[in-house]
DSSP file (Angstrom, degrees, kcal/mol; ACC not computed):
  #  RESIDUE AA STRUCTURE BP1 BP2  ACC     N-H-->O    O-->H-N    N-H-->O    O-->H-N    TCO  KAPPA ALPHA  PHI   PSI    X-CA   Y-CA   Z-CA
    1    1 A M     >        0   0    0      0, 0.0     4,-2.6     0, 0.0     5,-0.2   0.000 360.0 360.0 360.0 -47.4  126.5  278.4  121.5
    2    2 A F  H  >  +     0   0    0      1,-0.2     4,-2.5     2,-0.2     5,-0.2   0.936 360.0  47.4 -57.3 -47.8  129.9  279.5  123.0
    3    3 A E  H  > S+     0   0    0      1,-0.2     4,-2.4     2,-0.2    -1,-0.2   0.878 111.7  50.2 -64.7 -38.1  131.6  276.3  121.8
    4    4 A D  H  > S+     0   0    0      2,-0.2     4,-1.3     1,-0.2    -1,-0.2   0.909 111.4  48.8 -65.4 -41.9  130.1  276.7  118.3
    5    5 A Q  H  X S+     0   0    0     -4,-2.6     4,-0.6     1,-0.2     3,-0.3   0.926 113.8  45.8 -63.2 -44.6  131.2  280.3  118.1
    6    6 A V  H >< S+     0   0    0     -4,-2.5     3,-0.8     1,-0.2    -2,-0.2   0.884 107.7  58.4 -65.7 -38.3  134.7  279.3  119.2
    7    7 A A  H 3< S+     0   0    0     -4,-2.4    -1,-0.2     1,-0.2    -2,-0.2   0.814 114.1  37.4 -61.7 -30.5  134.8  276.4  116.8
    8    8 A C  H 3< S+     0   0    0     -4,-1.3    -1,-0.2    -3,-0.3    -2,-0.2   0.446  92.7 118.6-100.3  -1.5  134.2  278.7  113.9
    9    9 A A    <<  -     0   0    0     -3,-0.8     3,-0.1    -4,-0.6    -3,-0.0  -0.353  40.7-173.5 -73.0 145.2  136.4  281.6  115.1
   10   10 A D  S    S+     0   0    0      1,-0.4    31,-0.6    30,-0.1     2,-0.3   0.556  81.9  16.5-101.3 -19.6  139.4  282.9  113.2
   11   11 A L  E     -a   41   0A   0     29,-0.2     2,-0.5    44,-0.1    -1,-0.4  -0.977  65.8-147.8-155.7 136.5  140.3  285.3  116.0
   12   12 A I  E     -a   42   0A   0     29,-2.7    31,-3.2    -2,-0.3     2,-0.7  -0.955  13.8-156.1-109.9 125.5  139.3  285.6  119.7
   13   13 A V  E     -a   43   0A   0     -2,-0.5     2,-1.2    29,-0.2    31,-0.2  -0.900   2.1-159.7-104.0 116.0  139.1  289.1  121.0
   14   14 A L  E >   -a   44   0A   0     29,-3.0    31,-2.7    -2,-0.7     3,-0.7  -0.778  23.3-161.7 -93.0  92.9  139.6  289.3  124.8
   15   15 A S  T 3   +     0   0    0     -2,-1.2    31,-0.1     1,-0.2    29,-0.0  -0.297  63.4  23.8 -78.8 162.2  138.0  292.7  125.4
   16   16 A K  T >  S+     0   0    0     29,-0.2     3,-2.0     1,-0.1    -1,-0.2   0.738  70.7 146.4  58.2  27.2  138.5  294.8  128.5
   17   17 A S  G X   +     0   0    0     28,-1.9     3,-1.7    -3,-0.7    29,-0.2   0.740  61.1  72.5 -64.7 -20.7  141.8  293.1  129.2
   18   18 A D  G 3  S+     0   0    0     27,-0.6    -1,-0.3     1,-0.3    28,-0.1   0.667  90.9  59.1 -66.8 -14.3  143.1  296.3  130.6
   19   19 A L  G <  S+     0   0    0     -3,-2.0     2,-0.3     2,-0.1    -1,-0.3   0.445  98.2  75.3 -91.3  -0.8  140.7  295.7  133.6
   20   20 A L  S <  S-     0   0    0     -3,-1.7     2,-0.1    -4,-0.1    -4,-0.0  -0.825  76.9-128.6-111.3 147.7  142.5  292.4  134.5
   21   21 A D     >  -     0   0    0     -2,-0.3     4,-2.5     1,-0.1     5,-0.2  -0.415  42.6 -94.1 -81.3 173.0  145.8  291.8  136.1
   22   22 A D  H  > S+     0   0    0      1,-0.2     4,-2.4     2,-0.2     5,-0.2   0.878 124.8  50.4 -57.7 -41.8  148.2  289.4  134.3
   23   23 A A  H  > S+     0   0    0      2,-0.2     4,-2.1     1,-0.2    -1,-0.2   0.922 111.9  46.7 -64.6 -44.4  147.1  286.3  136.3
   24   24 A A  H  > S+     0   0    0      2,-0.2     4,-2.4     1,-0.2    -2,-0.2   0.897 111.8  51.5 -65.2 -40.4  143.4  287.0  135.5
   25   25 A R  H  X S+     0   0    0     -4,-2.5     4,-2.6     1,-0.2    -2,-0.2   0.917 109.7  49.7 -62.5 -43.3  144.1  287.6  131.8
   26   26 A R  H  X S+     0   0    0     -4,-2.4     4,-2.4    -5,-0.2    -1,-0.2   0.889 110.6  50.6 -63.3 -38.6  146.0  284.3  131.6
   27   27 A R  H  X S+     0   0    0     -4,-2.1     4,-2.3     2,-0.2    -2,-0.2   0.916 111.3  48.1 -64.7 -42.8  143.1  282.5  133.3
   28   28 A A  H  X S+     0   0    0     -4,-2.4     4,-1.8     2,-0.2    -2,-0.2   0.927 112.8  47.7 -63.5 -45.3  140.6  284.0  130.8
   29   29 A E  H  X S+     0   0    0     -4,-2.6     4,-2.9     1,-0.2    -2,-0.2   0.900 112.4  49.8 -62.2 -40.9  142.8  283.1  127.9
   30   30 A A  H  X S+     0   0    0     -4,-2.4     4,-1.8     2,-0.2    -1,-0.2   0.883 107.2  54.7 -65.7 -38.8  143.3  279.5  129.2
   31   31 A A  H  < S+     0   0    0     -4,-2.3     4,-0.2     1,-0.2    -1,-0.2   0.892 115.2  39.4 -62.6 -39.6  139.5  279.1  129.7
   32   32 A V  H >< S+     0   0    0     -4,-1.8     3,-2.0     1,-0.2     4,-0.4   0.922 111.4  57.7 -73.1 -45.2  138.9  280.1  126.0
   33   33 A A  H >< S+     0   0    0     -4,-2.9     3,-1.4     1,-0.3    -2,-0.2   0.801  94.2  65.8 -59.1 -31.9  141.9  278.1  124.7
   34   34 A E  T 3< S+     0   0    0     -4,-1.8    -1,-0.3     1,-0.3    -2,-0.1   0.697 104.4  46.9 -66.3 -15.3  140.7  274.8  126.2
   35   35 A H  T <  S+     0   0    0     -3,-2.0    -1,-0.3    -4,-0.2    -2,-0.2   0.456  85.8 108.0-101.1  -3.5  137.7  275.0  123.7
   36   36 A L    <   -     0   0    0     -3,-1.4   -29,-0.1    -4,-0.4   -33,-0.0  -0.639  52.7-161.7 -80.6 124.5  139.7  275.9  120.6
   37   37 A P  S    S+     0   0    0      0, 0.0     2,-0.3     0, 0.0    -1,-0.1   0.599  74.4   8.3 -80.2 -10.3  139.9  273.0  118.2
   38   38 A R  S    S-     0   0    0     31,-0.0     2,-0.7     2,-0.0    31,-0.0  -0.905 106.0 -55.7-155.6 177.6  142.9  274.4  116.3
   39   39 A A        +     0   0    0     -2,-0.3     2,-0.4    -3,-0.0    -6,-0.0  -0.529  60.8 164.9 -69.9 112.4  145.4  277.2  116.6
   40   40 A V        -     0   0    0     -2,-0.7     2,-0.2    -7,-0.1   -29,-0.2  -0.998  37.5-116.7-129.9 132.9  143.4  280.4  116.8
   41   41 A K  E     -a   11   0A   0    -31,-0.6   -29,-2.7    -2,-0.4     2,-0.6  -0.485  19.7-154.0 -72.0 132.7  145.0  283.7  117.9
   42   42 A I  E     -a   12   0A   0     -2,-0.2     2,-0.6   -31,-0.2   -29,-0.2  -0.953  11.9-162.7-106.1 121.1  143.6  285.2  121.1
   43   43 A V  E     -a   13   0A   0    -31,-3.2   -29,-3.0    -2,-0.6     2,-0.5  -0.918   9.7-145.5-110.4 120.2  144.1  289.0  121.1
   44   44 A A  E     -a   14   0A   0     -2,-0.6     2,-0.5   -31,-0.2   -29,-0.2  -0.728  18.6-157.0 -82.7 127.9  143.9  290.9  124.4
   45   45 A V        -     0   0    0    -31,-2.7   -28,-1.9    -2,-0.5   -27,-0.6  -0.918   5.2-160.2-113.6 128.0  142.4  294.3  123.8
   46   46 A A  S >  S-     0   0    0     -2,-0.5     3,-1.7     3,-0.4   -31,-0.0  -0.893  75.5  -3.9-107.0 135.8  142.9  297.3  126.1
   47   47 A N  T 3  S-     0   0    0     -2,-0.4    -1,-0.2     1,-0.3     3,-0.1   0.758 120.8 -71.5  57.3  27.8  140.6  300.3  126.0
   48   48 A G  T 3  S+     0   0    0     -3,-0.2     2,-0.6     1,-0.2    -1,-0.3   0.647  92.3 144.6  69.5  16.1  138.6  298.8  123.1
   49   49 A R    <   +     0   0    0     -3,-1.7    -3,-0.4     2,-0.0     2,-0.3  -0.796  11.1 138.6 -97.6 119.2  141.4  299.5  120.6
   50   50 A I        -     0   0    0     -2,-0.6     2,-0.3    -5,-0.1    -5,-0.0  -0.980  58.0 -96.5-152.8 147.0  141.9  296.9  117.8
   51   51 A D    >>  -     0   0    0     -2,-0.3     4,-1.7     1,-0.2     3,-0.6  -0.474  28.4-142.4 -65.1 125.8  142.6  297.1  114.1
   52   52 A A  H 3> S+     0   0    0     -2,-0.3     4,-2.7     1,-0.2     5,-0.2   0.856  99.4  58.7 -60.6 -36.5  139.3  296.9  112.2
   53   53 A G  H 3>>S+     0   0    0      1,-0.2     4,-1.3     2,-0.2     5,-1.1   0.860 104.9  50.8 -61.8 -35.3  140.9  294.8  109.5
   54   54 A A  H <45S+     0   0    0     -3,-0.6    -1,-0.2     2,-0.2    -2,-0.2   0.915 112.7  45.1 -67.4 -43.0  142.0  292.2  112.0
   55   55 A V  H  <5S+     0   0    0     -4,-1.7    -2,-0.2     1,-0.2    -1,-0.2   0.909 116.4  44.6 -68.4 -42.2  138.4  291.9  113.4
   56   56 A L  H  <5S-     0   0    0     -4,-2.7    -1,-0.2    -5,-0.2    -2,-0.2   0.701  97.9-139.7 -77.0 -18.6  136.7  291.8  110.0
   57   57 A G  T ><5 -     0   0    0     -4,-1.3     3,-1.6    -5,-0.2     4,-0.3   0.856  27.0-167.2  65.3  35.2  139.2  289.3  108.7
   58   58 A L  T 3 < +     0   0    0     -5,-1.1    -1,-0.2     1,-0.3    -2,-0.0  -0.336  64.9   3.7 -62.3 130.1  139.3  291.1  105.3
   59   59 A G  T 3  S+     0   0    0     -2,-0.1    -1,-0.3     1,-0.1    -2,-0.1   0.597  93.4 115.4  77.7  12.8  141.1  289.1  102.6
   60   60 A L    <   -     0   0    0     -3,-1.6    -2,-0.1     3,-0.0    -1,-0.1   0.654  64.0-145.5 -91.0 -15.0  141.7  286.0  104.7
   61   61 A A    >   +     0   0    0     -4,-0.3     3,-2.0     1,-0.1     4,-0.2   0.886  33.0 166.3  52.6  44.6  139.4  283.6  102.7
   62   62 A V  G >   +     0   0    0      1,-0.3     3,-2.0    -5,-0.3    -1,-0.1   0.766  64.4  71.6 -62.9 -25.0  138.5  281.7  105.9
   63   63 A E  G >  S+     0   0    0      1,-0.3     3,-1.2     2,-0.2    -1,-0.3   0.712  83.5  70.9 -65.3 -16.6  135.6  280.0  104.1
   64   64 A D  G <  S+     0   0    0     -3,-2.0    -1,-0.3     1,-0.3     3,-0.2   0.676 100.5  46.7 -69.1 -16.0  138.3  278.0  102.3
   65   65 A D  G X  S+     0   0    0     -3,-2.0     3,-1.7    -4,-0.2    -1,-0.3   0.031  72.8 123.7-111.9  24.1  139.0  276.2  105.6
   66   66 A I  G X   +     0   0    0     -3,-1.2     3,-1.8     1,-0.3    -1,-0.1   0.775  63.4  67.3 -62.1 -28.8  135.3  275.5  106.5
   67   67 A E  G 3  S+     0   0    0      1,-0.3    -1,-0.3    -3,-0.2    -2,-0.1   0.742  98.4  53.4 -64.5 -21.9  135.9  271.7  106.8
   68   68 A N  G <  S+     0   0    0     -3,-1.7     2,-0.6     1,-0.2    -1,-0.3   0.239  90.1  83.0 -95.9  13.3  138.1  272.3  109.9
   69   69 A R    <   +     0   0    0     -3,-1.8     2,-0.2   -61,-0.1    -1,-0.2  -0.687  64.6 179.3-117.3  76.7  135.5  274.4  111.7
   70   70 A K        -     0   0    0     -2,-0.6     2,-0.2   -63,-0.2    -3,-0.0  -0.549   3.9-176.9 -84.7 141.6  133.3  271.8  113.3
   71   71 A T    >   -     0   0    0     -2,-0.2     3,-1.2   -64,-0.1     4,-0.2  -0.740  44.2 -98.1-125.7 176.2  130.3  272.6  115.5
   72   72 A H  T 3  S+     0   0    0     -2,-0.2     3,-0.3     1,-0.2    -2,-0.0   0.621 120.0  57.5 -68.8 -12.5  127.7  270.7  117.5
   73   73 A H  T >  S+     0   0    0      1,-0.2     3,-1.6     2,-0.1    -1,-0.2   0.416  72.9  99.9 -99.7   0.5  125.3  270.9  114.6
   74   74 A D  T <  S+     0   0    0     -3,-1.2    -1,-0.2     1,-0.3    -2,-0.1   0.789  82.5  49.7 -62.5 -28.7  127.4  269.3  111.9
   75   75 A D  T 3  S+     0   0    0     -3,-0.3     2,-0.3    -4,-0.2    -1,-0.3   0.472  86.3 107.2 -90.2  -1.0  125.7  265.9  112.1
   76   76 A E    <   -     0   0    0     -3,-1.6     3,-0.4     1,-0.1    -3,-0.0  -0.590  61.4-148.8 -80.2 137.5  122.2  267.3  111.9
   77   77 A E  S    S+     0   0    0     -2,-0.3     2,-0.5     1,-0.3    -1,-0.1   0.930  91.9  25.7 -67.4 -46.7  120.3  266.7  108.6
   78   78 A D  S    S+     0   0    0      2,-0.0     2,-0.5     0, 0.0    -1,-0.3  -0.812  78.1 178.4-125.7  88.8  118.3  269.9  108.8
   79   79 A H        +     0   0    0     -2,-0.5     2,-0.3    -3,-0.4    -6,-0.0  -0.781   3.0 172.8 -96.9 131.5  120.0  272.5  110.8
   80   80 A E        -     0   0    0     -2,-0.5     2,-1.1     0, 0.0     3,-0.1  -0.970  37.2-129.5-132.0 150.7  118.5  275.9  111.2
   81   81 A H    >   -     0   0    0     -2,-0.3     3,-2.0     3,-0.2    -2,-0.0  -0.820  28.2-169.0 -94.4  92.7  119.3  279.0  113.3
   82   82 A D  T 3  S+     0   0    0     -2,-1.1    -1,-0.2     1,-0.3    80,-0.0   0.715  79.1  54.7 -60.4 -23.2  115.9  279.4  114.8
   83   83 A D  T 3  S+     0   0    0     -3,-0.1    79,-2.3    78,-0.1     2,-0.3   0.555 106.2  57.1 -88.0  -7.1  116.6  282.8  116.3
   84   84 A F  E <   -B  161   0B   0     -3,-2.0     2,-0.4    77,-0.3    77,-0.3  -0.907  56.8-158.7-131.0 151.3  117.8  284.4  113.0
   85   85 A D  E     +B  160   0B   0     75,-2.8    75,-2.5    -2,-0.3     2,-0.3  -0.950  16.6 178.7-118.9 146.0  116.7  285.1  109.5
   86   86 A S  E     +B  159   0B   0     -2,-0.4     2,-0.3    73,-0.2    73,-0.2  -0.994   5.2 162.4-145.1 150.8  119.0  285.8  106.6
   87   87 A F  E     -B  158   0B   0     71,-1.8    71,-3.1    -2,-0.3     2,-0.5  -0.978  33.9-113.1-159.2 163.4  118.5  286.5  102.9
   88   88 A V  E     -B  157   0B   0     -2,-0.3     2,-0.5    69,-0.2    69,-0.2  -0.893  23.1-159.9-106.3 132.3  120.3  287.9   99.9
   89   89 A I  E     -B  156   0B   0     67,-3.0    67,-2.6    -2,-0.5     2,-0.5  -0.951   3.8-157.4-111.5 128.7  119.2  291.1   98.3
   90   90 A E  E     +B  155   0B   0     -2,-0.5    65,-0.2    65,-0.2    -2,-0.0  -0.909  16.4 178.2-105.9 131.4  120.3  291.9   94.7
   91   91 A L  E     -B  154   0B   0     63,-2.2    63,-1.0    -2,-0.5    30,-0.2  -0.851  30.8-102.6-125.5 160.8  120.3  295.5   93.6
   92   92 A P        -     0   0    0      0, 0.0    29,-0.1     0, 0.0    -1,-0.1  -0.223  64.0 -62.2 -70.9 173.8  121.2  297.3   90.4
   93   93 A A        -     0   0    0     59,-0.1     2,-0.3    27,-0.1    29,-0.2  -0.227  59.4-131.2 -54.2 146.6  124.5  299.2   90.2
   94   94 A I  B     -f  122   0C   0     27,-2.9    29,-3.1     1,-0.1    -1,-0.1  -0.700   8.9-149.1-103.7 157.4  124.8  302.0   92.7
   95   95 A A  S    S+     0   0    0      1,-0.3    -1,-0.1    -2,-0.3    27,-0.1   0.772  82.1  25.6 -91.6 -30.3  125.8  305.6   92.0
   96   96 A S     >  -     0   0    0      1,-0.1     4,-2.1     2,-0.0    -1,-0.3  -0.976  54.0-153.9-143.9 122.8  127.4  306.4   95.3
   97   97 A P  H  > S+     0   0    0      0, 0.0     4,-2.5     0, 0.0     5,-0.2   0.883 102.9  54.3 -58.6 -38.0  129.1  304.2   98.0
   98   98 A E  H  > S+     0   0    0      2,-0.2     4,-2.1     1,-0.2     5,-0.1   0.888 107.2  49.6 -65.1 -39.4  128.2  306.9  100.6
   99   99 A E  H  > S+     0   0    0      2,-0.2     4,-2.2     1,-0.2    -1,-0.2   0.906 110.9  49.5 -66.8 -41.4  124.5  306.8   99.6
  100  100 A L  H  X S+     0   0    0     -4,-2.1     4,-2.7     2,-0.2    -2,-0.2   0.925 109.9  51.6 -62.0 -43.5  124.5  303.0   99.9
  101  101 A A  H  X S+     0   0    0     -4,-2.5     4,-2.5     1,-0.2    -2,-0.2   0.896 108.9  50.9 -60.2 -40.6  126.1  303.2  103.3
  102  102 A R  H  X S+     0   0    0     -4,-2.1     4,-2.3     2,-0.2    -1,-0.2   0.917 111.3  47.8 -62.5 -43.3  123.4  305.7  104.4
  103  103 A K  H  X S+     0   0    0     -4,-2.2     4,-2.7     2,-0.2    -2,-0.2   0.900 111.2  50.6 -65.1 -41.0  120.7  303.3  103.2
  104  104 A V  H  X S+     0   0    0     -4,-2.7     4,-2.5     2,-0.2    -2,-0.2   0.935 111.9  47.2 -62.2 -46.6  122.3  300.3  105.0
  105  105 A A  H  X S+     0   0    0     -4,-2.5     4,-2.1     1,-0.2    -2,-0.2   0.900 112.6  50.0 -61.7 -41.0  122.5  302.3  108.2
  106  106 A S  H  X S+     0   0    0     -4,-2.3     4,-2.8     2,-0.2     5,-0.2   0.916 111.7  47.3 -63.9 -44.4  118.9  303.4  107.9
  107  107 A A  H  X S+     0   0    0     -4,-2.7     4,-2.6     1,-0.2     6,-0.5   0.892 110.1  53.9 -64.3 -39.5  117.7  299.9  107.2
  108  108 A A  H  X>S+     0   0    0     -4,-2.5     4,-0.8    -5,-0.2     5,-0.7   0.913 114.6  40.1 -61.6 -43.3  119.7  298.5  110.2
  109  109 A E  H  <5S+     0   0    0     -4,-2.1    -2,-0.2    -5,-0.2     3,-0.2   0.920 120.3  42.5 -72.5 -43.9  118.1  301.1  112.5
  110  110 A A  H  <5S+     0   0    0     -4,-2.8    -2,-0.2     1,-0.2    -3,-0.2   0.843 128.4  26.3 -73.7 -33.6  114.6  300.9  111.1
  111  111 A E  H  <5S-     0   0    0     -4,-2.6    54,-0.3    -5,-0.2    -1,-0.2   0.244 104.4-112.1-119.1  12.4  114.3  297.1  110.7
  112  112 A N  T  <5 +     0   0    0     -4,-0.8    49,-0.7     1,-0.2     2,-0.5   0.890  44.9 179.8  58.3  43.7  116.8  295.7  113.3
  113  113 A V  E   < -C  160   0B   0     -5,-0.7    47,-0.2    -6,-0.5    -1,-0.2  -0.654  10.5-169.3 -72.4 125.5  119.3  294.4  110.8
  114  114 A L  E     +     0   0B   0     45,-2.0    21,-1.7    -2,-0.5     2,-0.3   0.867  65.6   4.5 -84.3 -39.4  122.1  292.9  112.9
  115  115 A R  E     -CD 159 134B   0     44,-2.0    44,-2.8    19,-0.2     2,-0.3  -0.997  57.1-179.3-149.9 143.7  124.7  292.3  110.1
  116  116 A L  E     +CD 158 133B   0     17,-2.1    17,-2.7    -2,-0.3     2,-0.3  -0.986  11.7 162.1-144.5 136.6  125.0  293.0  106.4
  117  117 A K  E     +CD 157 132B   0     40,-1.9    40,-3.5    -2,-0.3     2,-0.3  -0.992  17.8  98.4-151.6 152.7  127.8  292.1  104.1
  118  118 A G  E     -CD 156 131B   0     13,-2.1    13,-2.9    -2,-0.3     2,-0.3  -0.994  56.5 -72.3 163.8-162.5  128.4  291.9  100.4
  119  119 A F  E     -CD 155 130B   0     36,-2.0    36,-2.1    -2,-0.3     2,-0.4  -0.917  31.1-156.9-129.4 151.4  129.6  293.5   97.3
  120  120 A A  E     - D   0 129B   0      9,-2.3     9,-2.3    -2,-0.3     2,-0.7  -0.981  15.8-135.5-133.1 144.6  128.4  296.3   95.2
  121  121 A H  E     - D   0 128B   0     -2,-0.4   -27,-2.9     7,-0.2     2,-0.6  -0.878  23.8-156.6 -93.3 117.7  128.8  297.4   91.6
  122  122 A V  B >   -f   94   0C   0     -2,-0.7     3,-2.3     5,-0.5   -27,-0.2  -0.862  27.6-106.4 -99.1 124.8  129.4  301.1   91.5
  123  123 A E  T 3  S+     0   0    0    -29,-3.1    -1,-0.0    -2,-0.6     0, 0.0  -0.191 101.4   7.2 -51.0 130.9  128.5  302.8   88.2
  124  124 A G  T 3  S+     0   0    0      1,-0.2    -1,-0.3     2,-0.0   -29,-0.0   0.486 102.0 116.2  77.7   3.0  131.6  303.7   86.2
  125  125 A K    <   -     0   0    0     -3,-2.3    -1,-0.2     2,-0.1    -3,-0.2  -0.892  54.5-155.1-108.8 134.7  134.1  302.0   88.6
  126  126 A P  S    S+     0   0    0      0, 0.0    20,-2.4     0, 0.0     2,-0.3   0.461  73.7  78.8 -82.7   0.0  136.3  299.1   87.5
  127  127 A M  E    S- E   0 145B   0     18,-0.3    -5,-0.5    -5,-0.1     2,-0.3  -0.793  81.1-116.2-114.6 154.1  136.5  297.8   91.1
  128  128 A R  E     -DE 121 144B   0     16,-3.3    15,-1.9    -2,-0.3    16,-0.8  -0.670  26.2-135.5 -84.3 135.5  134.2  295.9   93.4
  129  129 A L  E     -DE 120 142B   0     -9,-2.3    -9,-2.3    -2,-0.3     2,-0.4  -0.845  12.1-149.1 -95.7 120.7  133.0  297.7   96.5
  130  130 A L  E     -DE 119 141B   0     11,-3.2    11,-1.7    -2,-0.6     2,-0.4  -0.773  15.1-166.5 -87.5 130.5  133.1  295.6   99.7
  131  131 A V  E     +DE 118 140B   0    -13,-2.9   -13,-2.1    -2,-0.4     2,-0.4  -0.979  11.0 172.8-123.2 130.3  130.3  296.5  102.1
  132  132 A Q  E     +DE 117 139B   0      7,-2.5     7,-3.1    -2,-0.4     2,-0.4  -0.998   3.0 176.6-135.4 138.1  130.2  295.4  105.8
  133  133 A A  E     -DE 116 138B   0    -17,-2.7   -17,-2.1    -2,-0.4     2,-0.5  -0.997  20.5-169.7-144.3 139.9  127.8  296.5  108.5
  134  134 A V  E >  S-DE 115 137B   0      3,-2.1     3,-1.9    -2,-0.4   -19,-0.2  -0.959  78.8 -47.4-121.9 107.7  127.2  295.6  112.1
  135  135 A G  T 3  S-     0   0    0    -21,-1.7   -27,-0.2    -2,-0.5   -26,-0.1  -0.444 123.8 -21.8  59.3-138.2  124.0  297.3  113.0
  136  136 A P  T 3  S+     0   0    0      0, 0.0     2,-0.7     0, 0.0    -1,-0.3   0.478 113.5 103.8 -83.2  -0.6  124.1  300.9  111.8
  137  137 A R  E <   -E  134   0B   0     -3,-1.9    -3,-2.1   -33,-0.1     2,-0.4  -0.739  54.6-177.0 -83.6 115.4  127.9  301.0  111.7
  138  138 A V  E     -E  133   0B   0     -2,-0.7     2,-0.3    -5,-0.2    -5,-0.2  -0.923  13.2-179.4-119.5 134.9  128.8  300.6  108.0
  139  139 A S  E     +E  132   0B   0     -7,-3.1    -7,-2.5    -2,-0.4     2,-0.3  -0.956   6.3 173.6-127.1 152.9  132.2  300.4  106.4
  140  140 A H  E     +E  131   0B   0     -2,-0.3     2,-0.3    -9,-0.2    -9,-0.2  -0.986   6.0 156.8-155.8 147.4  133.0  300.1  102.7
  141  141 A H  E     -E  130   0B   0    -11,-1.7   -11,-3.2    -2,-0.3     2,-0.6  -0.968  48.1 -94.5-162.2 159.7  136.1  300.1  100.4
  142  142 A Y  E     -E  129   0B   0     -2,-0.3   -13,-0.2   -13,-0.3     3,-0.1  -0.704  38.4-179.2 -79.8 123.2  137.1  298.9   97.0
  143  143 A D  E     -     0   0B   0    -15,-1.9     2,-0.3    -2,-0.6    -1,-0.2   0.777  56.3 -22.5 -98.6 -28.6  138.7  295.5   97.5
  144  144 A R  E    S-E  128   0B   0    -16,-0.8   -16,-3.3     3,-0.0    -1,-0.3  -0.983  70.3 -82.2-170.1 165.8  139.7  294.4   94.0
  145  145 A A  E     -E  127   0B   0     -2,-0.3   -18,-0.3   -18,-0.3     2,-0.2  -0.463  54.7 -98.9 -72.7 149.6  139.1  294.9   90.3
  146  146 A W        -     0   0    0    -20,-2.4     2,-0.1    -2,-0.1    -1,-0.1  -0.499  45.2-118.9 -64.2 138.4  136.2  293.0   88.8
  147  147 A E    >   -     0   0    0     -2,-0.2     3,-2.1     1,-0.1     2,-0.1  -0.468  35.0 -86.4 -80.5 153.7  137.6  289.9   87.1
  148  148 A A  T 3  S+     0   0    0      1,-0.3    -1,-0.1    -2,-0.1     3,-0.1  -0.381 116.9  10.7 -58.4 129.5  137.2  289.3   83.3
  149  149 A G  T 3  S+     0   0    0      1,-0.3     2,-0.3    -2,-0.1    -1,-0.3   0.322  95.4 133.2  82.7  -8.4  133.9  287.6   82.7
  150  150 A E    <   -     0   0    0     -3,-2.1     2,-0.4     1,-0.1    -1,-0.3  -0.570  64.1-113.0 -76.1 135.7  132.7  288.2   86.3
  151  151 A E        -     0   0    0     -2,-0.3     2,-0.8    -3,-0.1    -4,-0.1  -0.552  22.9-136.7 -69.7 122.6  129.2  289.5   86.6
  152  152 A K        +     0   0    0     -2,-0.4     2,-0.3    -6,-0.1   -59,-0.1  -0.732  48.9 144.2 -80.6 111.5  129.2  293.0   88.0
  153  153 A A        -     0   0    0     -2,-0.8     2,-0.6   -61,-0.1   -31,-0.1  -0.927  52.7-121.4-145.7 164.9  126.4  292.9   90.5
  154  154 A T  E     +B   91   0B   0    -63,-1.0   -63,-2.2    -2,-0.3     2,-0.4  -0.962  37.0 166.5-113.3 114.3  125.3  294.2   93.9
  155  155 A R  E     -BC  90 119B   0    -36,-2.1   -36,-2.0    -2,-0.6     2,-0.4  -0.991   9.6-175.7-131.9 123.6  124.5  291.4   96.3
  156  156 A L  E     -BC  89 118B   0    -67,-2.6   -67,-3.0    -2,-0.4     2,-0.5  -0.976  17.5-145.5-124.3 128.6  124.1  291.9  100.0
  157  157 A V  E     -BC  88 117B   0    -40,-3.5   -40,-1.9    -2,-0.4     2,-0.4  -0.818  19.9-161.5 -90.4 126.5  123.5  289.3  102.7
  158  158 A V  E     -BC  87 116B   0    -71,-3.1   -71,-1.8    -2,-0.5     2,-0.4  -0.930   7.7-173.2-114.9 131.6  121.2  290.6  105.4
  159  159 A I  E     +BC  86 115B   0    -44,-2.8   -45,-2.0    -2,-0.4   -44,-2.0  -0.986  18.0 141.3-127.7 133.1  121.0  288.9  108.9
  160  160 A G  E     -BC  85 113B   0    -75,-2.5   -75,-2.8    -2,-0.4   -47,-0.1  -0.916  52.4 -63.1-153.9 179.7  118.6  289.8  111.6
  161  161 A L  E >  S-B   84   0B   0    -49,-0.7     3,-1.3    -2,-0.3   -77,-0.3  -0.307  74.4 -71.8 -67.8 156.5  116.4  288.3  114.3
  162  162 A K  T 3  S+     0   0    0    -79,-2.3    -1,-0.2     1,-0.3   -77,-0.1  -0.183 123.8  35.7 -48.9 134.8  113.7  285.9  113.4
  163  163 A G  T 3  S+     0   0    0      1,-0.3    -1,-0.3    -3,-0.1    -2,-0.1   0.483  76.6 166.7  94.8   4.7  110.8  287.8  111.7
  164  164 A L    <   -     0   0    0     -3,-1.3     2,-1.2     1,-0.1    -1,-0.3  -0.309  42.0-120.8 -53.8 130.9  113.1  290.3  109.9
  165  165 A D     >  -     0   0    0    -54,-0.3     4,-2.2     1,-0.2     5,-0.2  -0.638  30.4-175.6 -83.4  95.2  110.9  292.0  107.4
  166  166 A R  H  > S+     0   0    0     -2,-1.2     4,-3.1     1,-0.2     5,-0.2   0.907  81.4  52.7 -58.3 -45.5  112.6  291.3  104.1
  167  167 A A  H  > S+     0   0    0      1,-0.2     4,-2.3     2,-0.2    -1,-0.2   0.896 110.2  48.0 -60.9 -40.8  110.2  293.5  102.0
  168  168 A A  H  > S+     0   0    0      2,-0.2     4,-2.1     1,-0.2    -1,-0.2   0.905 113.0  48.0 -67.4 -40.8  110.8  296.5  104.3
  169  169 A V  H  X S+     0   0    0     -4,-2.2     4,-2.3     2,-0.2     5,-0.2   0.939 112.2  49.2 -64.5 -46.7  114.6  296.0  104.2
  170  170 A E  H  X S+     0   0    0     -4,-3.1     4,-2.2     1,-0.2    -2,-0.2   0.904 110.2  51.7 -58.3 -42.2  114.5  295.6  100.4
  171  171 A K  H  X S+     0   0    0     -4,-2.3     4,-1.0    -5,-0.2    -1,-0.2   0.914 110.9  47.2 -62.3 -43.8  112.4  298.8  100.1
  172  172 A L  H  < S+     0   0    0     -4,-2.1    -1,-0.2     1,-0.2    -2,-0.2   0.886 115.4  45.2 -65.9 -39.2  114.8  300.8  102.2
  173  173 A L  H  < S+     0   0    0     -4,-2.3    -1,-0.2     1,-0.2    -2,-0.2   0.816 115.8  45.9 -75.7 -29.9  117.9  299.6  100.3
  174  174 A A  H  <        0   0    0     -4,-2.2    -1,-0.2    -5,-0.2    -2,-0.2   0.589 360.0 360.0 -88.6 -10.3  116.4  300.1   96.9
  175  175 A A     <        0   0    0     -4,-1.0    -1,-0.2    -3,-0.2    -2,-0.1   0.507 360.0 360.0 -61.2 360.0  115.0  303.6   97.6
């Protein structure tokens, strides 16, 4: 699991580095670096402070480089993440980003949603709303204008532990 996570990482965050002396921090960085298949930045974080944009990787288009992110499962015909369920929920245009964020946080708490990400069409807005959530922590901002001919839609990818109740999550988000 560790090696697969590192293989797909765009950034490694070495948290609590403020609790290590320089030698211990270098040993920790070296232990991680020996598993990195390509140049990936390791950022030492003190007191839990890191720029959210760096952690979320907003605007980096990392999926364009997916062929260089090899894992132990790449040669398997039928690979599944047995511990997790994920699905896409499509919703109509929303009236308020804040209201959607409240619903996402509520669904995360009530139904154990681990991660949610996607885009939303906000009524009357020419821009696409990017929505990201880790548990009940939700962030959102307009990332770009809708492109000509692009379908204005609300699509959210929901990830949770195996057995995640899709119907309950959909009901909470559509309420």
